N, C-alpha and C positions, 0 to 999 in steps of 0.2 A: 707731160709727166704729172702724175697725181702727187699731191703733198701728203706725206705720211707723218711729219712732225712739224710743229709750228710753235715758236716761243716769242713772246714780247717781253722786253725788259725796259722799265723806265727808270732804273736806278743807276745807270752808267753816267757818272759825272761828266757834264759838258757835252754829252752826245744826244740829249733829248731822249728819243725812244729807239731802241734797237729791236728790229724784227728779223727773225731768222726762220727759214723754211727749208725743208729738205724732203727728198722723195726717194725713188727707187735707184737713181743713178749713182748716189753716193756723194754728189755735190750739195753743198749748202749755199743758199742765196742769203745774203745779209743786207739789210737796209738800215741806215742810221737817219732817222727822221728828226728834224729839228723840232723843238718844242713850241715854236711859234705857229700861228695860224697860216703864215705865208709859206707854203710848200711849193717849191718850183720843180721843174723837171729834173734838174741836177740832183735835187734831194732824193728823188725817186729812183735814181740809178742804183742797181744792185751790185754788190761785191760778191764774187763767187769764191767760196772756200772749197778748194779741191786738191786732189793729189794724195789723199790719205785713204778714203773709203772707196771700195769698188762695188758695193752692193747697197741695198736699201738702208737708209738711216732709221734706226729703231728708237733712238733716244737723243733729245736735245735738252739741255738744261743750262741756264745761266747761274753763275755763282760769284760771290765776292770772296776772294781769298784774302785773309788777313795778312798784314805786313809781318814779316819776320823780325824786323828791327825798326827803330825809330826813324831811320833815314829813308825808308821807302814807303810808298803809299800802298793802300790795298790795291788788289789786282782784280779787275772785272774780266771773267772768263766765260767762254761757252764750252761746255762739255758735249761731245758727240760720240755716238757708238753706232756701229754698223753690223749687219748680219754677217759680214765677212770676218768678224772677230776683231776688227780694229777699233780703237777708241783714241780720242784726241782731246786736247785743250787748246783753245784759240783765244787770243788776246783781243778783247773787245775794245780796249783802250788804244790799240794800234791797228784798227781796221781789220781785225780778223787774222792777224799774223799767227802762224802756227807756233805754239810753245812746246808742245810735246805730243808724241803719238807712240802707240805700242800695239802689239798684236797678242790676242789671247792664243795660247799654244798648249797642246797636249805633249809634254816632253816625253812621255813614255812611248807614244806611238809616233813621235816626230811629225806632227801635223798641226795645222791651224784648227782652231775651235770656232764654230759658228755660234753667234749670239742670237737669242730670240727676244731678250729684254735686258735693260740696263737702267739702273736708278742710282742716283748720287744724292748725297745731302751736302748742304753748305757748311763747312767748318766754321766754328766761332773763333777758334784760335789754333795755333800751332801746338799748344800744350794739350796733349791728349791724356795727361794724368800719369803718364809713365815716368818713373823715377829710375834713372840709371845709377844703381848702387856702386858701380865701379868708379864713379867720379866723387864719391864721399871721402 
């Protein structure tokens, strides 16, 4: 299988470097490489993130989601999107555990929507500047 998306992230606390690769099958391979020079065979074992996408991955992006309160830490996530219209967030702090998945849909025609591209930006906070006047 050819690789269609590849992402490296060296900002995941305690994990060294995270490398993710995906292709036409819809599966994502993830490696957590230690930051030391001594990389052994165990460190090179891939974790497969699967069960969400059934077609080619068109987008992979790592993000740091800010904490919503003082009691929780930032969350390191991987965003993935596929031609089949599905997209997902994976928890990089928990070895790629699935956080959320959804499917783009055309509700008028009651069908799924195919994606050809997807792009995300990393939020700087949960405050989007929206003021709820009903709470005043």
